C-alpha positions in Angstrom: 17.0 -176.5 -116.7 17.8 -176.9 -120.3 19.0 -180.6 -121.0 22.4 -179.0 -122.0 23.0 -177.4 -118.4 21.2 -180.2 -116.6 24.2 -182.7 -118.3 26.6 -180.1 -117.2 25.6 -180.1 -113.4 25.3 -183.9 -113.4 29.0 -184.4 -114.7 30.1 -181.7 -112.0 31.9 -183.2 -108.4 29.1 -183.8 -105.7 30.8 -180.6 -103.7 30.7 -178.4 -106.6 27.2 -179.4 -107.5 26.2 -178.4 -103.8 27.9 -175.0 -104.4 25.7 -174.5 -107.7 22.8 -175.6 -106.1 23.7 -172.9 -102.9 24.2 -170.1 -105.4 20.6 -170.8 -106.6 19.4 -171.0 -103.2 20.8 -167.5 -101.9 19.1 -166.2 -104.9 15.7 -167.9 -103.6 16.2 -166.5 -100.4 16.9 -162.8 -101.6 13.3 -163.2 -103.6 11.6 -165.0 -100.6 13.1 -163.6 -97.3 14.8 -160.1 -97.8 13.4 -156.9 -97.2 10.1 -156.5 -95.3 9.7 -160.2 -94.7 10.1 -159.8 -91.2 7.2 -157.4 -90.9 5.0 -159.3 -93.0 5.7 -162.6 -90.6 4.5 -160.3 -87.7 1.1 -158.9 -89.3 0.1 -162.6 -90.0 0.9 -163.4 -86.4 -1.9 -160.8 -85.7 -4.0 -161.9 -88.1 -4.4 -165.3 -86.6 -6.2 -163.7 -83.5 -8.5 -161.6 -85.5 -12.1 -162.0 -85.3 -14.4 -163.3 -87.8 -15.7 -159.9 -88.5 -12.1 -158.4 -89.0 -11.5 -161.2 -91.7 -14.7 -160.6 -93.4 -13.6 -157.0 -93.6 -10.0 -158.0 -94.8 -11.5 -160.5 -97.5 -13.6 -157.7 -98.8 -11.3 -154.9 -99.3 -8.5 -157.2 -100.6 -11.3 -158.7 -103.1 -12.3 -155.2 -104.2 -8.7 -154.4 -105.1 -8.3 -157.4 -107.0 -11.5 -157.2 -109.0 -10.8 -153.5 -109.8 -7.3 -154.2 -110.5 -8.2 -157.4 -113.1 -11.2 -155.4 -115.0 -8.3 -152.3 -115.4 -5.0 -154.1 -115.9 -5.3 -157.5 -116.9 -6.2 -158.1 -120.7 -8.0 -161.7 -120.4 -10.4 -160.2 -117.7 -10.5 -156.5 -119.5 -11.8 -158.2 -122.8 -14.0 -160.7 -121.1 -16.3 -157.6 -119.2 -16.0 -155.5 -122.4 -17.3 -158.0 -124.3 -20.2 -158.8 -121.6 -20.8 -154.9 -121.9 -21.3 -154.9 -125.7 -23.6 -157.6 -125.2 -25.7 -155.3 -123.0 -24.9 -157.0 -119.8 -25.0 -154.9 -116.9 -24.0 -156.8 -114.0 -21.4 -155.4 -111.4 -17.8 -156.6 -111.6 -17.4 -155.5 -107.9 -19.8 -158.6 -107.1 -17.5 -161.8 -106.9 -20.7 -163.7 -107.9 -20.8 -162.3 -111.3 -17.5 -163.5 -112.7 -17.3 -166.4 -114.4 -15.3 -169.6 -113.4 -11.8 -170.0 -114.7 -10.7 -173.3 -115.6 -7.3 -174.4 -116.0 -6.9 -174.8 -119.3 -8.0 -171.4 -120.0 -4.6 -170.3 -117.5 -2.8 -172.6 -119.7 -4.2 -171.3 -122.9 -4.3 -167.6 -121.9 -1.0 -167.4 -119.8 0.1 -163.8 -120.6 -2.9 -162.3 -121.2 -3.5 -163.0 -117.3 -0.6 -160.9 -116.3 -1.2 -157.1 -115.8 -0.1 -155.0 -118.4 1.5 -152.6 -115.8 4.1 -155.1 -114.8 7.3 -155.8 -116.1 7.4 -159.6 -117.0 11.2 -159.9 -117.1 11.3 -158.7 -113.5 8.8 -161.7 -112.4 9.6 -164.9 -110.9 8.0 -167.8 -113.0 6.8 -170.9 -111.2 4.8 -174.0 -112.7 3.1 -176.8 -111.6 1.2 -179.7 -113.2 -1.3 -179.9 -110.4 -3.4 -182.4 -109.0 -4.9 -183.3 -112.3 -1.8 -183.4 -114.3 -2.2 -180.3 -116.2 0.8 -178.1 -116.5 0.4 -174.7 -115.6 2.6 -171.1 -115.2 2.3 -168.9 -112.8 4.1 -165.2 -112.7 4.8 -163.6 -109.5 6.5 -160.4 -108.5 8.6 -160.3 -105.9 6.4 -158.8 -103.1 3.7 -161.6 -103.9 6.7 -164.1 -103.2 7.7 -162.7 -100.2 4.0 -162.7 -98.6 3.6 -166.1 -99.8 6.6 -167.3 -98.0 5.9 -165.3 -94.8 2.5 -167.4 -94.5 4.3 -170.4 -95.0 6.6 -169.4 -92.3 4.1 -168.8 -89.9 1.7 -171.4 -90.9 3.6 -174.3 -92.1 6.9 -173.8 -89.9 6.6 -171.8 -86.7 3.2 -173.9 -86.2 5.1 -176.7 -85.9 8.3 -175.3 -83.9 10.5 -174.9 -86.7 11.8 -171.9 -88.8 13.4 -170.9 -92.0 16.6 -171.0 -89.7 16.6 -174.8 -89.2 18.5 -177.1 -91.5 15.5 -179.2 -93.2 15.4 -182.2 -96.0 13.0 -182.4 -98.9 12.5 -185.8 -100.8 11.9 -184.3 -104.1 11.2 -185.0 -108.0 14.4 -182.7 -109.0 16.9 -184.8 -110.9 19.9 -183.3 -108.7 21.7 -186.5 -109.7 21.5 -189.0 -112.9 19.0 -191.9 -112.2 22.2 -194.1 -113.4 24.1 -192.9 -110.5 25.0 -196.2 -108.4 26.9 -195.1 -105.6 25.8 -191.8 -103.1 25.7 -189.2 -102.5 21.9 -189.1 -103.9 21.2 -185.6 -102.5 22.9 -182.2 -102.8 23.2 -179.5 -99.8 21.7 -176.2 -100.6 23.4 -173.9 -98.0 21.6 -170.8 -98.9 18.0 -172.5 -97.9 19.4 -174.5 -95.4 18.3 -177.2 -97.3 19.5 -181.1 -97.8 17.4 -181.9 -101.3 17.3 -185.7 -101.5 16.6 -187.5 -104.4 13.0 -189.2 -104.8 14.5 -192.2 -107.6 17.2 -193.4 -105.3 15.6 -193.9 -102.2 15.4 -197.6 -102.3 15.4 -199.8 -99.0 19.1 -200.5 -99.1 19.9 -196.6 -99.4 17.8 -195.7 -96.5 20.1 -195.5 -94.3 22.5 -193.6 -96.2 19.6 -190.9 -96.3 19.3 -191.2 -92.7 23.1 -190.2 -92.0 23.4 -187.6 -94.3 20.7 -185.8 -92.8 22.2 -186.7 -89.6 25.3 -185.0 -90.7 23.7 -181.9 -91.9 21.7 -181.7 -88.6 18.4 -181.9 -90.1 15.5 -180.8 -87.9 12.4 -181.4 -89.6 11.5 -183.5 -93.2 9.2 -182.0 -96.2 7.9 -184.1 -98.9 5.0 -186.3 -100.0 2.8 -188.1 -96.8 2.6 -190.9 -99.1 6.5 -191.3 -99.3 7.2 -190.1 -96.0 5.0 -192.9 -94.6 6.7 -195.4 -96.7 10.1 -194.0 -95.5 8.9 -194.4 -91.9 7.7 -198.0 -92.6 11.2 -198.6 -94.2 12.9 -197.5 -90.9 10.8 -199.6 -88.6 11.2 -202.8 -90.8 15.1 -202.3 -90.7 15.5 -201.6 -86.9 16.8 -198.3 -87.6 16.8 -196.1 -84.7 18.3 -192.8 -83.2 17.0 -190.5 -86.1 14.6 -188.0 -84.6 12.7 -184.7 -85.9 11.0 -182.2 -84.7 8.2 -182.4 -87.0 7.5 -183.8 -90.8 5.8 -181.5 -93.0 3.0 -183.2 -95.6 2.4 -181.5 -98.7 0.1 -182.2 -102.2 -1.3 -185.2 -100.4 -3.9 -186.1 -97.6 -2.5 -187.4 -94.6 -3.8 -190.7 -93.1 -3.9 -191.7 -89.4 -1.5 -194.9 -90.4 1.0 -192.6 -91.9 0.9 -190.4 -89.0 1.6 -193.5 -86.8 4.3 -194.7 -88.7 6.3 -191.4 -88.8 5.5 -190.4 -85.1 7.3 -194.2 -84.1 10.0 -194.4 -86.7 11.1 -190.3 -85.8 9.5 -189.5 -83.0 7.8 -186.3 -84.3 4.0 -185.6 -85.8 3.3 -185.8 -89.5 1.5 -182.3 -90.3 -0.8 -181.9 -93.2 -0.7 -178.5 -95.1 -2.8 -177.9 -98.4 -1.8 -175.5 -101.1 -1.2 -174.9 -104.9 1.6 -173.4 -107.1 -1.7 -171.0 -107.9 -1.6 -169.5 -104.5 -5.4 -169.4 -105.0 -6.4 -171.1 -101.8 -4.7 -172.7 -99.1 -4.8 -174.3 -95.5 -2.7 -176.2 -92.8 -3.0 -178.0 -89.7 -2.9 -176.3 -86.2 -1.1 -178.0 -83.1 -4.3 -179.5 -82.3 -4.9 -181.3 -85.2 -7.4 -179.3 -87.3 -7.4 -178.2 -90.6 -7.5 -174.0 -91.0 -8.1 -172.5 -94.0 -5.6 -169.1 -95.0 -8.5 -166.4 -95.6 -5.6 -164.0 -96.5 -4.3 -166.4 -99.6 -7.6 -166.6 -101.2 -11.7 -166.8 -100.8 -12.8 -170.4 -101.2 -16.1 -171.2 -102.5 -17.6 -174.9 -102.2 -20.4 -175.6 -105.1 -22.1 -178.1 -106.7 -23.4 -177.2 -110.4 -22.7 -173.7 -109.7 -24.8 -173.4 -106.6 -22.9 -173.2 -103.0 -23.1 -176.2 -100.8 -23.8 -176.2 -97.3 -21.1 -177.0 -94.7 -20.3 -181.0 -94.5 -21.0 -181.5 -98.3 -18.6 -182.2 -100.6 -18.1 -180.0 -103.6 -16.0 -178.6 -106.1 -13.7 -176.0 -105.0 -13.5 -172.7 -106.5 -10.9 -170.1 -105.4 -10.0 -166.4 -105.9 -6.6 -165.8 -105.2 -5.5 -162.9 -102.8 -1.7 -163.0 -102.4 -1.0 -162.4 -106.6 -2.4 -159.2 -107.8 -0.3 -159.0 -111.0 -1.8 -162.6 -112.2 -5.2 -162.9 -110.2 -6.8 -166.2 -110.4 -11.0 -164.9 -110.0 -12.8 -167.8 -109.4 -10.5 -170.4 -110.1 -11.1 -174.2 -110.4 -8.2 -176.1 -109.1 -9.6 -179.3 -109.6 -10.4 -180.3 -106.2 -12.9 -181.3 -104.0 -13.4 -179.9 -100.4 -15.7 -180.0 -97.4 -16.0 -177.4 -94.8 -17.0 -177.4 -91.9 -19.8 -175.1 -90.1 -18.8 -171.6 -89.3 -20.2 -172.1 -85.9 -17.5 -174.6 -85.2 -14.4 -173.4 -83.1 -10.8 -175.1 -82.7 -9.5 -175.4 -79.3 -5.9 -173.8 -80.6 -8.1 -170.3 -80.3 -7.3 -169.4 -84.2 -10.6 -167.7 -85.8 -9.3 -169.0 -89.3 -11.9 -171.1 -91.0 -12.1 -174.8 -90.4 -12.0 -177.6 -93.5 -13.1 -180.9 -92.7 -11.5 -182.7 -95.5 -10.0 -182.5 -99.1 -11.4 -185.3 -101.5 -9.9 -186.0 -104.4 -5.8 -185.5 -103.9 -5.0 -189.2 -103.5 -2.2 -190.6 -105.4 -1.0 -193.8 -105.7 3.0 -194.6 -105.7 5.2 -196.2 -108.2 7.6 -198.9 -107.7 10.9 -199.2 -109.0 12.7 -202.2 -110.0 15.1 -201.5 -107.0 11.9 -201.4 -104.6 12.0 -197.8 -104.3 8.7 -195.3 -104.5 8.0 -192.3 -106.6 5.0 -190.5 -106.4 3.6 -187.4 -108.3 5.6 -187.3 -111.3 5.7 -183.9 -113.1 7.3 -184.6 -116.5 5.3 -182.9 -118.9 5.3 -179.2 -117.8 7.4 -177.9 -120.9 5.6 -179.8 -123.3 2.6 -179.6 -125.4 0.4 -182.3 -123.2 -3.0 -181.2 -122.0 -3.6 -184.1 -119.6 -1.6 -186.8 -118.1 -1.6 -189.9 -116.2 0.7 -192.6 -114.9 -0.1 -196.0 -115.0 2.2 -198.8 -113.7 0.5 -202.6 -114.0 3.7 -204.2 -113.9 7.4 -203.3 -112.2 9.5 -202.2 -114.8 6.6 -201.4 -117.1 4.9 -197.6 -117.5 1.8 -196.9 -119.3 1.5 -193.1 -119.7 -1.8 -191.8 -120.7 -1.8 -188.6 -122.1 -4.2 -186.0 -124.1 -2.0 -184.4 -126.9 -1.9 -180.3 -127.2 -1.1 -178.6 -130.1 1.9 -179.7 -132.0 2.8 -182.8 -130.0 4.6 -185.1 -132.1 7.0 -188.1 -131.7 10.1 -186.1 -130.8 7.7 -185.1 -127.5 7.3 -188.9 -126.9 11.0 -189.6 -127.4 11.8 -186.8 -124.9 9.1 -188.7 -122.1 10.5 -192.0 -122.8 14.2 -190.7 -122.0 12.9 -188.7 -118.8 10.7 -191.8 -117.9 13.8 -194.0 -117.9 16.4 -191.4 -116.5 14.3 -191.9 -113.4 12.9 -195.2 -113.2 15.9 -196.9 -115.0 17.0 -197.4 -119.0 15.3 -200.7 -119.2 11.7 -199.6 -118.2 9.3 -200.5 -120.9 7.1 -197.3 -122.0 3.5 -197.4 -123.4 2.5 -194.6 -124.9 -2.1 -194.3 -124.9 -3.3 -191.2 -126.8 -6.5 -190.2 -125.3 -9.2 -188.0 -126.3 -9.7 -187.4 -122.7 -8.6 -189.3 -119.6 -11.6 -190.6 -117.9 -12.9 -189.2 -114.4 -13.2 -190.7 -111.4 -16.3 -191.0 -108.8 -14.7 -187.6 -107.1 -14.7 -185.8 -110.5 -11.2 -185.8 -111.1 -8.2 -188.7 -112.1 -5.5 -189.7 -110.3 -2.0 -188.7 -111.9 -0.1 -191.7 -110.7 -2.2 -195.0 -110.7 -0.4 -198.3 -109.4 -2.2 -201.4 -110.1 0.8 -203.8 -109.5 -0.3 -207.1 -108.0 1.0 -207.4 -104.6 2.7 -211.1 -105.0 5.0 -208.9 -107.4 5.9 -206.5 -104.7 6.3 -208.9 -102.3 8.9 -210.5 -104.5 10.6 -207.5 -105.3 11.0 -207.3 -101.3 12.4 -210.7 -101.0 14.8 -210.3 -103.8 16.6 -207.3 -102.0 
């Protein structure tokens, strides 16, 4: 949404904002759930009982289609293979191992060349993310790819946990649904189209938590969706404040790993399980926790390789995740490097849930710290740079009321862009926030091969002082 439209939206009465959100929600509902959606759900249910041999055949056939389409209809890949042929390379494009790795930077710079040339981009859906490494990317999908992804999500991230798209739900997210300067509720907006209560992450301070919970009760919310760090903190505050009578069928985490202490807090506060999922806007790989607590890879989303220095590593060993997407043939990502490290379980291991989906032991390197607002609230996974010429970004907080943004500038990055970032951070963290912009050539990687997008270095006594002042 442009700044002009966002300003108009913020000036609307709360009920009118909900109407506007609902109109957008009905449009998304049409994109995601219409037409053959129910048939796709049935097919996914059936695949969950497939044998490993059936899965192998499925992936081989889908991969052959993806690779052939990429060579013939995707300008970036077509040029790549034509150049290799001119140099005398006779390797077969039909073998995945013959394809080069695709970096996130290439995806950013060659975005349009990665879209098939027989597709009308005007009829595609644009999604974007900064991802766990802080690099902004755009992803284009046809309506059929969108529906397939949401059918997969419906089965393995809702139905597995006893809920569905027909249940009311609440998400705590980073969209500016109300201005940060707003001091009185509502700090949320009801989206009737998606049956979604969108709750502002920027107003979720300890004193506002009871207001959020009452809004969830009013809208008969059945399950929660959000970052595990935030859901865990919310549950901790609910327990600390002695708030009772707020129960949900499940809580679903995204974008971050789930730790045992977070599961315990959520179950104690809300009487439900906190379930872990793993995915990416690029839709190149995905995984989710089953009802027995195992993390299953979704083999119909993508082929996951685990490499170290270009060589496959054995199950049980941490390596770089390399993904080839099978959902989106119109912007195919082949041997894509999302920036995560993962550990697979041996193929011989099975899960008591009975599903034959491969098992993921753990995901390394997706842990992000949380920022602390002057009101004692928590923010995480802030993505302010999607539409700006910033190659990499990292948010560091050493003191409450002070933010350092480490950034690697892209082409054309200037003071006007820093001014935009200054405004965006202060809209979300408070107008008195001190902003420090630290230009870098490269953000240093951690021992896991990547860097945290958000780093919290606030002294514990400073955090405790905020708690005591509330």
